[in-house]
C-alpha positions as CSV (number, residue, x, y, z in Angstrom):
1,M,-158.2,-81.8,63.2
2,F,-154.7,-82.9,62.6
3,K,-153.2,-79.3,62.9
4,F,-155.3,-78.9,66.0
5,K,-153.4,-82.1,67.6
6,I,-150.1,-80.7,66.6
7,V,-150.8,-77.5,68.4
8,V,-151.8,-79.3,71.6
9,F,-148.8,-81.5,71.4
10,F,-146.6,-78.4,71.0
11,M,-148.2,-76.7,74.0
12,L,-148.0,-79.6,76.2
13,L,-144.1,-80.0,75.4
14,S,-143.8,-76.3,76.3
15,A,-145.4,-76.6,79.4
16,V,-143.1,-79.4,80.6
17,G,-140.1,-76.9,80.3
18,F,-141.9,-74.0,82.0
19,S,-142.9,-75.9,85.1
20,Q,-139.9,-75.9,87.4
21,P,-139.7,-77.1,91.0
22,L,-139.0,-74.6,93.7
23,D,-136.3,-74.9,96.2
24,S,-137.5,-76.3,99.4
25,L,-135.9,-77.9,102.6
26,Q,-137.8,-80.9,104.1
27,I,-136.5,-81.5,107.6
28,K,-137.9,-84.2,109.7
29,K,-138.3,-83.2,113.3
30,T,-138.0,-85.8,116.1
31,S,-138.2,-85.1,119.8
32,T,-135.1,-85.6,121.7
33,D,-133.5,-84.5,125.1
34,V,-131.0,-81.6,125.4
35,N,-128.0,-83.5,126.1
36,T,-128.6,-85.8,123.0
37,F,-129.3,-82.8,121.0
38,Y,-126.0,-80.8,121.8
39,R,-123.9,-84.2,121.4
40,T,-125.3,-85.2,118.1
41,Q,-126.6,-81.8,116.3
42,F,-124.6,-79.1,114.7
43,S,-123.9,-76.2,117.4
44,V,-121.1,-73.8,118.0
45,F,-120.9,-73.5,121.9
46,D,-121.8,-75.7,124.6
47,T,-120.4,-74.7,127.9
48,L,-117.1,-73.0,129.3
49,V,-114.8,-75.0,131.4
50,K,-112.1,-73.4,133.4
51,R,-108.9,-75.3,134.3
52,N,-106.7,-73.3,136.6
53,D,-106.1,-70.0,134.6
54,T,-107.0,-71.3,131.2
55,I,-110.6,-71.5,130.0
56,F,-111.6,-74.1,127.3
57,L,-114.7,-74.6,125.4
58,R,-116.5,-77.7,124.5
59,P,-117.3,-77.8,120.8
60,I,-120.2,-79.8,119.3
61,T,-120.1,-81.2,115.9
62,V,-117.7,-79.0,113.8
63,E,-115.4,-79.2,110.8
64,P,-111.5,-79.6,111.1
65,K,-109.7,-76.3,111.1
66,M,-112.7,-74.1,111.7
67,V,-112.0,-70.8,112.7
68,L,-114.6,-68.8,114.8
69,Q,-114.6,-65.1,115.7
70,D,-116.8,-63.2,118.1
71,S,-116.8,-59.6,118.9
72,V,-118.0,-57.6,121.9
73,L,-118.7,-53.9,122.0
74,M,-117.8,-52.1,125.2
75,N,-118.5,-48.6,126.1
76,L,-115.7,-46.7,127.7
77,K,-115.9,-43.8,129.9
78,S,-115.5,-41.3,127.3
79,G,-118.7,-40.9,125.5
80,D,-117.4,-40.5,122.1
81,V,-115.3,-43.8,122.1
82,Q,-115.9,-47.4,122.0
83,Q,-114.0,-50.6,122.2
84,V,-114.3,-53.9,120.3
85,V,-113.0,-56.9,121.6
86,V,-112.5,-59.5,118.9
87,S,-112.0,-63.3,120.0
88,T,-110.8,-65.8,117.7
89,F,-111.4,-69.6,118.4
90,E,-109.4,-72.5,116.6
91,V,-111.8,-75.5,116.2
92,T,-110.6,-79.3,116.3
93,K,-112.8,-81.9,115.1
94,R,-114.5,-83.9,118.1
95,N,-114.0,-87.7,118.3
96,K,-116.8,-90.0,117.0
97,N,-117.1,-91.4,120.5
98,T,-118.8,-89.9,123.5
99,D,-115.4,-88.2,124.5
100,L,-115.5,-84.2,123.7
101,A,-112.4,-82.5,122.5
102,Y,-111.5,-78.9,123.6
103,F,-109.8,-76.1,122.2
104,L,-108.0,-73.1,123.9
105,I,-109.6,-69.5,123.5
106,S,-107.1,-67.3,122.3
107,K,-106.3,-64.0,124.2
108,P,-108.7,-61.3,122.8
109,N,-107.4,-58.6,120.6
110,G,-109.1,-55.1,121.1
111,F,-109.0,-51.9,119.2
112,V,-110.7,-48.5,119.9
113,Y,-112.4,-46.4,117.2
114,D,-114.5,-43.3,117.4
115,R,-118.2,-43.2,116.4
116,M,-117.8,-40.5,113.5
117,P,-116.3,-41.6,110.3
118,R,-113.3,-39.7,109.2
119,S,-113.5,-40.7,105.3
120,N,-116.0,-42.4,103.0
121,F,-113.1,-44.2,101.0
122,Q,-113.6,-47.9,101.0
123,I,-110.3,-50.1,100.2
124,P,-110.9,-52.3,97.1
125,Y,-111.1,-55.9,98.0
126,D,-108.0,-56.9,95.8
127,A,-106.1,-54.1,97.7
128,L,-106.4,-56.0,100.8
129,S,-104.0,-58.8,99.8
130,P,-100.8,-58.7,97.4
131,I,-102.2,-61.8,95.7
132,R,-105.1,-60.8,93.5
133,S,-108.1,-63.2,92.9
134,E,-108.1,-65.2,89.7
135,V,-111.7,-66.5,90.1
136,S,-114.0,-65.5,87.2
137,F,-117.3,-66.6,86.2
138,W,-116.3,-66.6,82.6
139,K,-115.3,-69.9,80.7
140,K,-113.8,-69.6,77.3
141,T,-112.7,-72.2,74.6
142,N,-110.9,-71.4,71.4
143,S,-110.3,-73.7,68.5
144,F,-108.7,-73.3,65.3
145,G,-108.4,-76.1,62.6
146,L,-107.1,-76.8,59.1
147,D,-108.2,-79.8,57.1
148,I,-106.4,-80.6,53.7
149,N,-107.1,-83.4,51.2
150,Q,-104.9,-83.9,48.2
151,G,-104.7,-86.4,45.6
152,T,-102.1,-86.5,42.5
153,F,-102.3,-88.6,39.2
154,S,-99.4,-88.9,36.7
155,N,-99.5,-91.4,33.9
156,W,-102.1,-93.2,36.0
157,N,-103.5,-95.9,33.8
158,A,-106.8,-96.2,35.5
159,G,-107.3,-92.4,34.9
160,G,-108.0,-89.5,37.3
161,F,-107.8,-86.0,38.0
162,S,-105.2,-84.3,40.5
163,S,-107.1,-82.1,43.1
164,V,-106.3,-80.6,46.4
165,S,-108.9,-78.8,49.0
166,G,-108.9,-77.4,52.3
167,I,-111.1,-76.2,54.8
168,V,-110.4,-73.5,57.5
169,K,-112.5,-73.7,60.4
170,G,-112.7,-71.9,64.0
171,D,-114.9,-72.5,67.0
172,F,-115.0,-69.9,69.7
173,T,-117.2,-70.2,72.9
174,R,-117.8,-67.8,75.8
175,K,-119.9,-69.0,78.7
176,Y,-120.7,-66.9,81.8
177,E,-122.1,-69.1,84.7
178,K,-123.0,-67.8,88.2
179,G,-125.4,-69.3,90.5
180,R,-128.6,-70.2,88.5
181,T,-127.9,-67.9,85.8
182,V,-126.0,-69.2,82.4
183,W,-125.1,-67.0,79.4
184,L,-123.6,-69.0,76.5
185,N,-122.1,-67.1,73.3
186,E,-120.8,-69.3,70.3
187,L,-119.1,-68.3,67.0
188,K,-118.6,-70.9,64.2
189,V,-116.8,-70.1,61.0
190,R,-115.8,-72.6,58.1
191,Y,-114.6,-71.9,54.8
192,G,-113.5,-74.5,52.2
193,L,-112.1,-74.5,48.5
194,N,-111.4,-77.1,46.1
195,K,-109.1,-76.9,42.9
196,Q,-109.3,-79.9,40.5
197,E,-107.4,-80.3,37.4
198,N,-108.6,-78.4,34.4
199,L,-111.5,-76.9,36.5
200,E,-112.0,-73.6,38.1
201,L,-111.6,-73.0,41.9
202,R,-114.7,-74.0,43.5
203,K,-116.3,-73.3,47.1
204,T,-117.0,-76.6,49.1
205,D,-117.9,-75.2,52.6
206,D,-119.0,-71.6,53.7
207,V,-120.6,-71.3,57.4
208,L,-121.0,-68.3,59.5
209,N,-122.9,-69.0,62.6
210,I,-123.6,-66.9,65.7
211,N,-125.5,-68.4,68.8
212,S,-126.4,-66.5,71.9
213,S,-128.6,-68.0,74.8
214,F,-129.3,-66.7,78.2
215,G,-130.9,-69.0,80.9
216,Y,-132.1,-68.7,84.4
217,K,-133.5,-71.6,86.5
218,T,-135.7,-71.1,89.7
219,S,-134.3,-74.0,91.3
220,V,-131.0,-75.8,92.0
221,K,-132.4,-79.2,91.6
222,S,-133.9,-78.6,88.2
223,N,-132.3,-79.2,85.0
224,W,-134.8,-76.8,83.1
225,Y,-133.9,-72.9,82.3
226,Y,-136.1,-70.0,81.5
227,S,-134.3,-68.9,78.2
228,A,-134.1,-66.4,75.5
229,K,-132.1,-67.5,72.5
230,M,-130.8,-65.7,69.4
231,T,-129.2,-67.4,66.3
232,L,-127.7,-66.2,63.1
233,N,-127.0,-68.3,60.1
234,T,-125.4,-67.1,56.7
235,Q,-122.3,-67.4,54.6
236,M,-119.4,-65.3,53.7
237,A,-118.7,-65.5,50.0
238,N,-120.4,-66.0,46.7
239,G,-122.0,-69.2,45.8
240,Y,-122.6,-70.8,42.4
241,A,-124.2,-73.5,40.4
242,Y,-121.3,-74.7,38.8
243,P,-119.8,-74.5,36.1
244,N,-121.8,-71.2,35.7
245,V,-119.7,-68.9,37.6
246,D,-121.2,-65.6,36.3
247,D,-124.5,-65.5,38.2
248,P,-124.3,-66.1,42.0
249,I,-126.9,-68.0,43.6
250,S,-126.2,-66.8,47.1
251,R,-123.9,-63.9,48.6
252,A,-122.9,-62.7,52.1
253,F,-126.1,-62.4,54.1
254,A,-128.1,-63.3,51.1
255,P,-129.5,-65.4,52.4
256,A,-129.3,-64.9,56.3
257,Y,-131.5,-66.7,59.0
258,L,-132.0,-65.1,62.3
259,F,-133.9,-66.8,65.0
260,A,-135.0,-64.7,68.2
261,G,-137.4,-66.2,71.0
262,I,-138.0,-67.2,74.3
263,G,-138.7,-70.6,75.8
264,S,-137.3,-73.2,78.0
265,E,-133.9,-75.0,77.8
266,Y,-132.9,-78.4,79.2
267,F,-129.2,-79.0,80.3
268,K,-127.9,-82.5,81.5
269,N,-124.4,-83.9,81.1
270,N,-123.6,-83.8,77.3
271,F,-127.3,-83.2,76.2
272,K,-129.2,-80.0,75.8
273,A,-132.8,-79.2,74.2
274,Y,-134.4,-75.9,73.6
275,I,-138.2,-75.6,73.1
276,S,-139.6,-72.2,72.1
277,P,-143.4,-71.7,71.4
278,L,-142.7,-68.1,70.6
279,T,-139.9,-67.6,68.0
280,L,-139.4,-64.9,65.3
281,K,-137.8,-66.3,62.1
282,S,-136.4,-63.5,59.8
283,T,-135.2,-64.4,56.2
284,L,-132.7,-61.7,55.2
285,V,-131.7,-61.3,51.6
286,L,-129.4,-58.2,51.6
287,D,-128.4,-58.3,47.8
288,D,-130.2,-56.3,45.2
289,T,-130.0,-58.6,42.5
290,L,-130.9,-61.7,44.3
291,A,-133.8,-59.6,46.2
292,N,-135.3,-58.6,42.8
293,K,-135.3,-62.2,41.5
294,G,-137.5,-63.3,44.4
295,E,-135.1,-65.7,45.8
296,F,-135.4,-67.7,49.1
297,G,-139.1,-67.2,49.4
298,L,-139.2,-63.5,49.0
299,P,-141.5,-61.5,46.9
300,G,-139.4,-60.3,43.9
301,A,-139.4,-57.2,42.0
302,I,-142.1,-55.9,39.8
303,Y,-141.0,-54.7,36.1
304,A,-142.9,-52.8,33.5
305,E,-143.2,-54.3,29.9
306,D,-140.3,-52.4,28.9
307,G,-138.1,-53.7,31.5
308,T,-138.4,-50.6,33.8
309,L,-138.1,-51.5,37.7
310,L,-141.5,-50.4,39.2
311,R,-140.9,-51.8,42.7
312,A,-137.8,-53.5,44.1
313,G,-137.9,-56.9,45.6
314,K,-138.2,-57.2,49.3
315,K,-135.0,-57.9,51.3
316,S,-136.7,-59.4,54.4
317,R,-139.5,-61.6,55.5
318,N,-140.8,-62.3,59.0
319,E,-142.2,-65.5,60.3
320,F,-143.5,-66.5,63.5
321,G,-143.6,-70.2,64.8
322,F,-142.2,-73.0,66.9
323,L,-138.7,-73.9,67.2
324,F,-137.0,-77.1,68.7
325,T,-133.2,-77.5,68.8
326,S,-131.0,-80.2,70.4
327,E,-127.4,-81.0,70.9
328,W,-126.1,-84.2,72.0
329,N,-122.4,-85.2,72.4
330,K,-121.5,-88.7,73.0
331,S,-118.1,-90.5,73.5
332,I,-118.8,-93.9,71.6
333,M,-115.3,-95.2,72.2
334,K,-111.8,-94.1,73.2
335,N,-111.0,-91.0,71.3
336,V,-114.1,-91.2,69.1
337,N,-117.0,-88.8,69.7
338,L,-120.4,-88.5,68.1
339,K,-122.2,-84.9,67.8
340,N,-125.6,-84.7,66.8
341,N,-127.3,-81.2,66.1
342,L,-131.0,-81.1,65.1
343,T,-133.1,-78.0,64.4
344,L,-137.0,-78.1,63.6
345,Y,-139.0,-75.0,62.8
346,T,-142.5,-74.5,61.7
347,D,-144.5,-71.2,61.1
348,Y,-147.8,-70.8,62.8
349,L,-149.1,-68.2,60.2
350,N,-148.0,-69.9,57.0
351,N,-148.4,-73.7,56.2
352,F,-148.4,-74.8,59.8
353,G,-146.9,-78.2,60.1
354,N,-144.6,-77.9,57.2
355,V,-141.3,-78.3,59.0
356,D,-138.0,-76.8,58.2
357,V,-135.3,-79.2,59.0
358,D,-131.5,-78.7,59.8
359,W,-129.7,-81.9,61.1
360,Q,-125.9,-82.3,61.3
361,L,-124.3,-85.5,62.2
362,Q,-120.5,-85.7,62.9
363,I,-118.0,-88.2,64.1
364,E,-114.7,-87.0,65.4
365,M,-111.7,-89.5,65.5
366,K,-108.8,-87.9,67.6
367,V,-105.1,-89.0,66.8
368,N,-103.6,-86.8,69.4
369,S,-104.0,-83.3,70.7
370,L,-103.1,-81.8,67.3
371,I,-104.4,-84.2,64.6
372,K,-108.1,-85.0,64.2
373,A,-110.2,-86.9,61.5
374,T,-113.8,-85.9,60.8
375,L,-116.7,-87.7,59.1
376,G,-119.9,-85.7,59.0
377,G,-123.1,-85.2,57.2
378,H,-125.4,-82.1,56.8
379,L,-129.0,-82.4,55.7
380,I,-131.3,-79.3,55.2
381,Y,-135.0,-79.0,53.9
382,D,-136.5,-75.7,53.5
383,D,-139.7,-75.5,51.5
384,D,-138.7,-71.7,50.6
385,I,-135.5,-72.8,49.1
386,K,-135.7,-73.7,45.5
387,N,-133.1,-76.0,44.0
388,K,-131.0,-74.7,41.0
389,R,-128.9,-76.5,38.5
390,D,-127.1,-75.6,35.3
391,V,-128.5,-77.4,32.2
392,N,-126.2,-76.8,28.9
393,G,-125.2,-73.4,30.3
394,T,-128.7,-72.4,31.3
395,Q,-129.7,-72.1,35.0
396,I,-132.8,-73.8,35.8
397,T,-134.9,-73.3,38.9
398,Q,-136.8,-76.4,40.4
399,G,-138.9,-76.9,43.3
400,P,-137.6,-77.3,47.0
401,R,-135.1,-80.3,47.4
402,V,-133.6,-82.1,50.3
403,Q,-130.1,-80.7,50.4
404,F,-127.3,-82.9,51.7
405,K,-123.5,-82.5,52.2
406,Q,-121.1,-85.2,53.4
407,L,-117.4,-84.5,54.3
408,L,-114.4,-86.6,55.2
409,S,-111.3,-84.9,56.4
410,V,-108.1,-85.0,58.3
411,G,-106.5,-82.1,59.7
412,L,-104.7,-80.1,62.4
413,V,-106.6,-78.5,65.4
414,Y,-105.3,-76.2,67.8
415,N,-107.0,-75.5,71.0
416,F,-106.1,-72.3,73.1
């Protein structure tokens, strides 16, 4: 009964995103006389007025510096030739009182052409003007950063170990937005190392994240988009249960998590949320050793009694479930920003209601355009990931645990 209520809740939540209002214009019609209509409503022409040899035109409600053009097609005596007369009108804004402002009709310009086209060649738009257009529907942001933490102890009575650590990070965004269509592509890379006195070089951070989402909304008044989303999360280097550096517990694309689905996404100011009742989650372990061990919830290899490999471990597993993601950026004070990213996923087919959690909370304190301090935390819970730790040189596998990482760093950031 409890699972049934959860399913109904997810379906209602998804229905909110999929229901979007259609564009419509509601114009209240009122009865009015002809003179009032032409003096108060938008119109291009009223009547022609002739003063001596000059013709004036009364404009009704128009914008300043508006240019109007009209063309008249005239047949000449020659049957295969026609003349087009183009007239240009310079419009001035009328006064707010009852007086009407007039403007002069310029002298018509005419040109002659025959009916048969001489060429099918079309002049490119940019060739019409020596000044090429720089308007683009693509927006890009690039950010590269380096965080360094260092401590040195020499004859320090209280004790301590000298250490130095650094994190290289990059954020790259490409966003296409035209009309009601939005296509957002993001690449996030992080890699950190730590060297402490009398210890080996250790990895402190390793992230490779690729995100691409395409959205379309049916109404300009709506903040909801029909969306398709793809996300890839993995790492780039080997990970170890230190001090054991002989048996890696993770490698590049082992594991890797691929999410692909359709749903609805909500955008407003600095907040966005994605709801997908149809999401495919693929867990990839593209390493023979880790796959044969049956790591990250995948079936391991089968061996004979003498150690002969009978069947290799699987390198992928697919799940089908419900995905919810949200991103919220908030300026809590001057030069201090809060970033909150949350991802929730549950599988329909296997242990529905067992939710995978990925939560990142980060505070950025900007000193100037190049120096920034960052305080952040990252929490992960996945029932398929077993905890590993080293006990007296022996690697022990435990049950699933809440994974938590906290970082405080000061570094350089360059945006280009």
